C-alpha positions as CSV (number, residue, x, y, z in Angstrom):
1,M,0.0,-0.1,0.1
2,D,1.3,3.2,-0.5
3,E,0.4,6.8,1.3
4,A,-3.0,7.3,-0.5
5,A,-3.9,3.9,-0.3
6,V,-3.1,4.1,3.9
7,G,-5.1,7.0,4.1
8,R,-8.3,6.0,2.0
9,A,-7.9,3.3,5.0
10,L,-8.1,5.0,8.0
11,R,-10.6,7.5,5.5
12,R,-12.7,4.3,5.6
13,I,-12.3,2.9,9.7
14,A,-13.1,6.6,10.8
15,H,-16.8,6.3,9.0
16,E,-17.3,2.8,9.8
17,I,-16.5,3.5,13.3
18,I,-18.5,6.3,13.2
19,E,-21.2,4.6,11.3
20,R,-21.5,1.6,14.0
21,N,-21.4,4.0,17.0
22,D,-23.9,5.5,16.2
23,G,-22.1,8.7,15.9
24,C,-19.3,9.8,18.2
25,E,-20.3,10.2,21.4
26,D,-18.2,8.1,24.5
27,V,-16.2,6.9,21.9
28,M,-12.3,7.4,22.4
29,L,-9.4,5.7,20.7
30,I,-5.9,4.2,22.7
31,G,-3.2,3.2,20.6
32,I,-0.8,0.8,21.0
33,R,2.4,1.9,20.9
34,R,4.7,2.0,18.4
35,R,2.8,1.9,15.3
36,G,-1.1,2.5,16.4
37,V,-0.8,5.5,18.2
38,P,-0.5,7.4,14.6
39,L,-2.8,5.7,13.2
40,A,-5.5,6.5,16.5
41,Q,-4.5,9.7,15.5
42,R,-4.9,9.7,12.0
43,I,-8.2,8.1,12.3
44,A,-9.8,10.7,15.2
45,Q,-8.7,13.7,12.5
46,H,-10.7,12.6,10.3
47,V,-13.7,11.3,12.2
48,E,-13.3,15.4,13.7
49,S,-13.4,15.9,10.1
50,I,-16.2,14.5,9.3
51,E,-18.8,14.4,12.8
52,N,-16.9,18.2,13.1
53,T,-16.5,17.2,17.4
54,T,-12.9,16.0,19.0
55,V,-12.5,12.1,20.3
56,P,-10.2,11.7,22.2
57,V,-7.0,9.5,22.1
58,G,-4.4,7.4,24.3
59,E,-1.7,5.0,24.3
60,I,-0.9,1.9,25.6
61,D,2.4,0.0,26.1
62,I,0.9,-4.0,26.2
63,T,4.7,-5.3,27.9
64,F,3.5,-5.8,30.9
65,Y,0.4,-7.9,29.5
66,R,1.9,-9.8,27.0
67,D,1.5,-13.7,27.7
68,D,5.4,-14.2,26.4
69,L,6.9,-11.7,28.9
70,T,9.7,-13.8,30.0
71,S,11.0,-14.9,26.4
72,V,11.2,-10.8,25.5
73,G,14.3,-10.6,28.0
74,D,15.3,-9.9,32.0
75,M,14.8,-6.2,31.8
76,P,11.9,-5.8,29.2
77,R,11.9,-1.9,27.9
78,V,8.2,0.0,29.2
79,N,6.6,3.0,27.6
80,K,4.3,5.4,28.4
81,T,0.9,4.5,28.0
82,G,-0.8,7.6,28.4
83,V,-5.0,7.6,28.6
84,P,-5.8,11.1,29.6
85,F,-9.5,10.1,30.2
86,D,-11.5,7.3,32.2
87,V,-12.2,4.5,30.1
88,T,-15.6,3.4,32.4
89,G,-18.9,3.4,30.5
90,K,-17.2,4.4,27.2
91,R,-17.1,2.9,24.1
92,I,-12.6,2.0,23.4
93,V,-11.2,1.1,20.5
94,I,-8.0,-0.1,20.5
95,V,-6.0,1.0,17.0
96,D,-3.0,-1.0,15.8
97,D,-1.0,-1.5,12.5
98,V,-1.4,-5.9,11.5
99,L,-3.5,-8.4,13.5
100,F,-1.2,-11.5,13.6
101,T,-1.8,-14.2,16.3
102,G,-4.2,-11.8,17.8
103,R,-1.7,-12.1,21.4
104,T,-0.9,-8.2,21.5
105,A,-4.7,-7.5,20.8
106,R,-5.2,-9.3,23.8
107,A,-2.6,-8.4,26.4
108,A,-3.9,-4.2,24.5
109,I,-7.4,-5.5,25.9
110,E,-6.0,-6.6,29.4
111,A,-4.5,-3.1,29.7
112,V,-7.5,-0.9,28.9
113,F,-9.3,-3.4,31.7
114,A,-6.2,-2.1,34.1
115,L,-7.9,0.9,33.6
116,G,-11.6,0.4,34.3
117,R,-14.5,-0.9,32.6
118,P,-15.2,-0.3,29.6
119,A,-18.9,-0.5,27.9
120,M,-17.4,-2.3,25.3
121,I,-14.6,-2.5,23.3
122,Q,-13.1,-2.8,19.3
123,L,-10.7,-3.9,17.6
124,A,-8.9,-1.5,14.4
125,I,-6.7,-2.3,12.6
126,L,-4.7,-1.2,9.6
127,I,-3.1,-5.0,7.7
128,D,-5.0,-8.6,9.2
129,R,-2.4,-10.6,7.8
130,G,-4.1,-13.8,9.6
131,H,-2.6,-16.6,11.0
132,R,-4.7,-16.2,14.7
133,E,-3.9,-18.8,17.7
134,L,-6.4,-16.7,19.9
135,P,-10.4,-15.8,18.9
136,I,-9.7,-12.2,18.4
137,R,-11.0,-10.7,14.9
138,A,-11.1,-7.0,13.9
139,D,-14.1,-4.6,14.2
140,Y,-12.5,-2.7,11.5
141,V,-9.6,-3.6,9.1
142,G,-8.4,-1.9,6.7
143,K,-6.7,-4.7,3.9
144,N,-6.7,-8.1,4.3
145,I,-3.5,-9.2,3.1
146,P,-2.8,-13.0,3.4
147,T,0.5,-13.4,4.4
148,S,3.0,-16.8,5.1
149,H,4.7,-18.1,7.8
150,T,7.9,-16.8,6.4
151,E,7.2,-13.2,5.1
152,V,6.4,-9.9,7.3
153,V,4.6,-6.9,7.1
154,A,6.1,-4.2,7.4
155,V,3.7,-1.1,8.2
156,R,6.0,2.5,7.7
157,L,4.8,5.5,9.1
158,P,6.8,9.2,9.0
159,E,6.5,9.2,12.6
160,Y,8.8,6.3,12.7
161,D,10.2,5.7,9.3
162,G,10.1,8.3,7.1
163,E,7.3,7.7,4.8
164,T,3.8,5.9,4.7
165,S,3.2,2.6,2.8
166,V,2.8,-1.0,3.8
167,Q,5.2,-3.6,2.3
168,I,5.5,-7.8,3.0
169,L,9.3,-8.3,3.5
170,S,10.6,-12.4,3.2
171,L,12.5,-13.4,5.7
172,D,14.1,-15.5,3.7
């Protein structure tokens, strides 16, 4: 996907979030660090331009909620979690770049519940590459890209990579 295709996918996701939630009242976006955060911010900008209302955006670090924490290393690096709003009773949309096994999404759900009890949690993903290990399904998908286990989906964003694109890389 090039920059235009990513932009179209994020605009479509914004429209779908508005439609499914009958507007934006009580809708809040939480991006999973790293690339989920700028994606959540972009979706929020699209929602604002469509609905003329601001949707709060937060960010979470799922490090301590991972089920493979012991294999990550002795001293896992913990990054900032910044959710400047109460999630209790709200419609939370977790945003990430790629949905693969479902383990990151599961950890993010646990991290959100550690902050309070939302009315609903939804999942918005730019790329769904398949190969689920857990019964996790995204509510909003930018693009389904079937991949093999020997491939990696690389989402590149200006905040980290200097460009916007999605590429499939081979591990071979």
